[in-house]
N, C-alpha and C positions, 0 to 999 in steps of 0.2 A: 637810782642813778648809780652806775658802775664807773670806776675809773682805774687807772693804772699807768703803765708805761709800755709803749710798743717796743719790740725788740731792737729797734734802731735808736732807742733812748729818748723818744719824744713823748710828751704827756698824751694819754689817751682818755677818752671819756665817752660814755654812752649818750650823753647830751652834747651834740656837736657844737652847739652854741657856746658851751663852757670852754671849748678849746679853739674857738674862732674859726670854725669851718664855714666856708662860703661856697655857693654853687658856681659852676662854670659852664660856659657853652661847650667846652671841650670834654669835660667829664662831669655830667649833671649831678653825680653824687657829691661832688665838691671836694675841696682840699682846704687845708689850713690857710687862712688869709695871709697876705703879705709875701714874704720871701719864698715860702713853700709853693704858693700858687704861681708866682713869677717863674720859678725854675721849672716846675712840672709843666706849666703851660708852654714854656719854650720847647721843652722836649717833645711834647705832644704835637705842637705845630710843625716842628721839624720832621717828626715821624710821618705826619700827614703829607708834607711836601716832598719828602725825599725817600721814604721807604715804602709806605702804602697808604692809600687814602683812608681817612676815618670812616667807619660805618656807623651811622646814627644809631644810638642806643647800645652800642657795643663797648663803649669806654666807661669804665667803672672807677669810682673814687671812694669817698669816705663810707665806711660801714663798720660798726663796732662788732668785732668778732675775734676769735682766736686765730692764730697762724695755722693755715690749713696743713702746713708741712711740719709743724711742731706745736700741737694744741696746748702745750704748757706755757706758751708765750702769746702775748697779744699781737695781732697782725699790725703792720704799719698802716693798714687802712683804718684801724681804730683810732689812730692819732691824726688822720687826715694827711698823711705824708707819703701816700702811694697811689698810683693809678694802674689800672689794667687796660692795656691798649688793644682794641679789637679782640676782646677776650675770647669769644667763641672760636676764633680762628687759631688761637694760640693757647690751648687749655693747659691747666696745671697738670704736670705729670708727663707732658709731651716734650720732645726735643726735635730740632730740625724743622720747625714750623716757618722759619724764614730762609730765603735762599742765601748762598754765600755772599752775594753782592749786597743783599739787604743787611746781613750781619755786619759787614764792613762799614756800611753807612751808619748803622746804629752806633757803632763804636766811635765813629767820627763825631756824631752828635754828642755822645757822652763826654768825649774829650773837650768839646766846646763848653761844657758845664764843669770842667775841671775836677771830675771825680765826685761831684756832689750828688750824683744819682747812680744807683746800682741797677743793673738789669739781670734778672735771674735766668740767664741763658742756660739752656740744656735741661731745664725741668719745670720752669714756670715762666714761659717766654712772653706772656702778656704783661708781666709785672715789672714796674719801674718804681723804685723807692728812694727817698732821701737817705743819704748815707753819711751825712756830716752833722755836726752840731749847729746850733742857731747862729753863732758868730761866724763860723766858716761859710754857712749858707748865705748870710747877709753880704759877705764879700763877693760871692759869685753872682748873687742877684743884682748887686750894684753895678757890676761889670756888664751884665747882660742888658740891663735897662730896657730900652726899646729897640736896641740894635739887633738886627737879625742878619747873619752872614748871608751873602748872596748864594742862592741855590745854584748848583752846578747846571750848566746848560746841557751838557752831554757827558759821555763817559770820559772824554779827554779832560774837561774841566775838573772832573772829580778826582783825577789822578794827582798824586803828590809830585813835587818837582823831581824827586829821585826816580819815580816810576816813569815819568815822561822822558827823563834823560836816558834811562836804560832802553826804553822802547825805540827812541830815535837812534841810539847807538846801534841797536839791532838792525834797524832799517839801513843805516849808513854802511854797515858791514857787508851788505850784499851787492852794493851798487857796482863795484869794480868788476865782480864776476859776471854780473848781468851784462854790463857793457862789453866785456871781452868776448863773450860767446853769443850775445844777442844784440847785434847792432841796430835792429829795428823791432819795434813793438807796436801792437794794436791795443788801444785802450777802449774799454766800454764800462758802463755802470748799470746796475739794476735797481738803484734806489736804496740799496742796503749796503753795498760795498762796491769797490772798484776792481777791475780785472785788467791784467796786462798779458797778452798772448805773444809768444815768441816763435821764431821760424823753425825751431826744432820740434814743434808740436806740443810744447809745454805752455802753461800759463800760471800766473800767480795771482791770488786773491789778496788784496790789501784791505785789512779790516778798518772800516771807517763808517760805522753804522749810522752816524748822524749827518752824512753828506760830506762835501768838500771841507777839509780842515784837518788840522793835527797831523796824524801819521800819513795820510794820503798826500797832502801838499808836500811834505818833506820827501816822501818816496819819489814823487814825480819830479821834484826839483833835482834830486840826486841822479835820476836817470838822464835828465836833460843835460846836467853838468858833465855827465860821463860820456856825452856824445851819442846817446841812443836816440834814433829818429822815432818820434811818436806819431802814430796815425790814429785818428778817431774812427771808431767803428760806426758805419752808417747803414748797416744792414746787408742782407745777401746781395751778391753781385758786385759789391765794391771791390775794385782791383786791390789785390794784395791781402785784403782783410779775410776773405773766405778761408784760405788755408790756416789762418791763425785763430779763427773763431772758436774752434773746439780742439781739445787736446788733453794731454795728461796734466792734471793739476799738480803744482808744487805746493804742498800744504804749507801754510804760513809757519806752523810749528816746526817744519822740517826744512825751512829755507837754508840756503848755504851760509 
């Protein structure tokens, strides 16, 4: 039997029973029982719900081994305090294996565990490890308990209050100019976004990928409050709509 300390300061042992490692449906290799399993399970469940689904057999837990990136140290896996999430898709030595949106969501999840877990972004992106001592971890585990924050329903719910306020301010900033030069607009949607066509042959696409709500509702309300007459697109042949249906797009990023 071999033993030691993993580089995050937790006791490691080649006999997993000696350090209390238990198996889990999330990571069959297991993790140290108690607070370690509570916190790592929380992270894994949130990754599954909010970043990318778990692939059966691709989540790794306890194994007694050296640190692959520094063989003079014992891996955190050797102490049952680390998991590798969907490991084949995020191999050691690779970077950029998650999208920017996924990276942002990962850091929101890590914020929820108050720094108790480190993610090796940029070189071992499957790897999540306990980064605090037992007493600090106990505090985080007690706060988590069985409570799971609500998963965002769409991109609007996932935004911070500051991001929402900025986006709504951007929308409000264009309403007066649109009303001044475009007293009438035709609205249509394609299931992914909303479009407003104006009499000068231009149209603007309002980003709202989850349907009516958020930015689109505010944008439409601003148009109506500014006196813009809105007409719903009903297909070719509709009076007024035809000249508005196609035109030069005003990119959302280049809006006035």
